[in-house]
N, C-alpha and C positions, 0 to 999 in steps of 0.2 A: 634780122640781127645775126651776127656771127658769134656763136657762144662757145666758151671754153667751160666744160663741166669739171668741177672738183667735188667729189662726194663718195658715197658708199651705200651699198645695200639697196633695198627695194625703194626707198624714198628717192634716191638719186635717179633711179630708172624711171620712176613715175614722173619726176620733173622733166627728165630728158625727153620722154615720149610726149608729154604735154607741150613742150617747146616745139618739137617737130610738127605736131598737129597744128600748131598756130602759125606754121610757115617759117620758123627760124631754123638756122643751120647749126648743128653741133660740129665744131671744127676738130676738137680733141677732147680727151677726157683723162682725168687723173683719179685713180682709185687705189685702194690697198691691193697687194698681190693676191691675197686669199681672204676668204671670209673670216670673221671673228671666230676664234676657236679652232680654225683649220691650220694645217701646217704643210700639206703636200702641194707645193706650188706646181709640180709637174702634172697634177691631176686637174684638168679643166673644170671638173665638177666642184672643186674646192675654191675656185676663183671668186673674188668679190663680184656681186651681181652687175655693178656698173662696168667692170672690166669685161665680163662676158657679153654684156649688151653692146659695148663698143666693138669688140672683136667680131661679133656676128654682122655688124654693119660696116666693117672696114674702116672704122674710125680709129685714128692713132690713140694709143694708150700710154700713160706714164705712171709708174709707181708713185703714189702720193707721198711716200716717205722720201722720195728723191726729187720732188717737184721744185723746180727753180725757174727763174725768168726765161732762161733759154729754151724751156720746154713749151712755152706759150708762143704759137706761131704769129707771124705778122697778120694784121687784118682782123684780129679779134676785137669785137666791140664790147662784150660784157663777159666777165668771169662770174660764174654762178657757183656758189658753195652750197651744196645740198647734202646735209649730214656729213660734212667734211671735218675731219679732225686734224687736217694738215694746216699748219700756219702758212698763210700767204703773205710773204714779205713785201716790203715796199717796191722792190724792183719787179717782182712778179705782178703785183697789182698794177704797176705802171704800164704793163704790156696791154692792158685793156684800154681801148680807145675812148670808151664812154664811162664805164663804171665796173666796180667789183662789189657784188652783193652776196649776202648770205641770209639764211633763215634760222631763227632761233625760237624754240617752242616755249616762249614766256612773254609776258608783257614787259619787255625791256624798258627801263633798266633793272627791273626786278629779276631775281633768279639768274644772274649771269653764271656761266659755268657749264660743264659738260652734262651734269645730271639735273638739269632744270626741272624736268617732269617728275622725277622721283622726289625732289624737294617740294614740289607743288603738292604731291599726294601726302608726303610726310607732314607737312605743315597744315594740312586740312584746308587749303585754299578753296574758297567757293567759286572764285572767278580766276580764269587764266586766259591765255590767248597766244597769238603768234606774232612775230615781228620780223620784217625784212629790213636789214640795215646795211649801210655802206661799210665795208671792212676797212679797218684802220690798224695802227700798230697796237692798240689796246684791245684785248679780247672782249668781244660782245659789247663794245662801247662806241661804235660809230653812229653817226646820225641816222635817224629812222627814215625809211622810204615808204613803209606801209605797216599798219598794225591793226589787228582786230581782236576783240575779246570774246570769250564764250564762258558759259557757266559750266562748272565741273559737275557732270552727272553723278548722283549718289551711287556709291559702290564702285566707283572707277578705280582701276589700277593704273600704274604708270603705262603698262602695255596697252590697255584698252583706250586710255585717253589719247595716246599717241596714234594708234592705228585707226581709230574710229573718228577722231576729231582733229587733232593737231597736225597730223601728216596731210590729210586732205586740205586743211586750211593753208598749210605751207605751200602746197602746189599752186593753189589759187592765188596766193599773195605774190609768189615769185613770178607767175605769169603776168599778173597785173603790173608789177614794177617793170618787167622787161618791156611790156607793151607801152608803158609810160615813157621809158627811155627811148624806145624806137620812134615815138612821136615827139621827141624833144622835150618831154616833161621830166625834169629831175627834181625829185622831192628829197629834201634833207632837213629833217626836224631834229634839232639838238636835244640831248637827254637832260633830264633833271637829275643831276648827280646827288642831290640831297636825299633822294629816296632810293638810290641804287643799293642793291644787295648782291653779294657773290657767295656762292657755296662751293665747297670742294667736291671732287668726285667721291661718291660714296664708297668706292672700293679702295680709296687711299686712306692712310692713317691721318688722324687729326693734325692740323697744322699747329706748330708751337709759335705763339705770338706773345712775347713777353709784355708788350704794351697793353695787352688785353687782360692780363692777370690782375684780379682785384686785390686790394690791400686787405690785411686781416680785419675781420669784423664787417666787411662790406659784402655785397652780393657777388657771388662768383660769376665769372664770365666764361662761356664756352668758346675757346679759341679756335674751334673747328668751323665756326660760322660767324660772320659779322657783316655789318653794313659797310659799304665802301667808304662812306663819309666819316666813319669812326676812326679811320686810319690817321 
C-alpha cells in the first residue's frame, strides 16, 4: 500500500517504521516543523521526529499546519494519522484512494478529545483501550475499523500508560487495519452515540456552556466536561 503519514513524535516514527517493515511504502509525510516546546526551526535537532525521519530517507515532508489536499500526491492508497493534531479536511481525505484512518487512545466513543489518556487517569478508569477509526468531519467520531481493550495497571500515569501500553497497541492496530485494507477488507462499525463522551484539553480553560448550568436548588453541572448526548 502507498501510505501518506500525518503525525508527530516517536509514535508516528514507530508506525512508519512498522509499515515499511510490512512492505508498505511511505510516499510523503506531514509533521510539525519543530518538536513541542522548541522554536529554532533552523536547528535540525529541534525538528519533529517524523520530519527528521522523513528527511533521512528522502521522503517529501509538509508542515502539518499547512497540509492541504494539494500536498497529497497521486496514487496514495491510505492516509494514516498517527498522533496527528492536524485536521484532515474532506478534500484532503478524498486524495486517499482507499481510506483515511487514525488512532485514538481510548475505547471510542468514550473520551473523545486531545487529552483522552489524562482523563482516563483522572477518572480512575480500570479499563481503557485503543481505537482505529475512519476520519470524518467530526473529531474522533468516524466508524471504527479496529478496537481492543486493556486493563489499566495500578499506579499508572498518563505517560506510562501511553508508552508501555497504548502506543504499542496503536502500532499493532494500525498495521492490522492497513493489512485489512490491502486485502480488500474494509471494516466500518458505527458508534453508539448514546454513550459518547468528550473532554476538553486539560491545558485549556473550562468551556462555558449555558445549557449545562443547573437551576437554583439543583445539582451543579461542570461545564468543562459532558457527554455528547447531553447536548
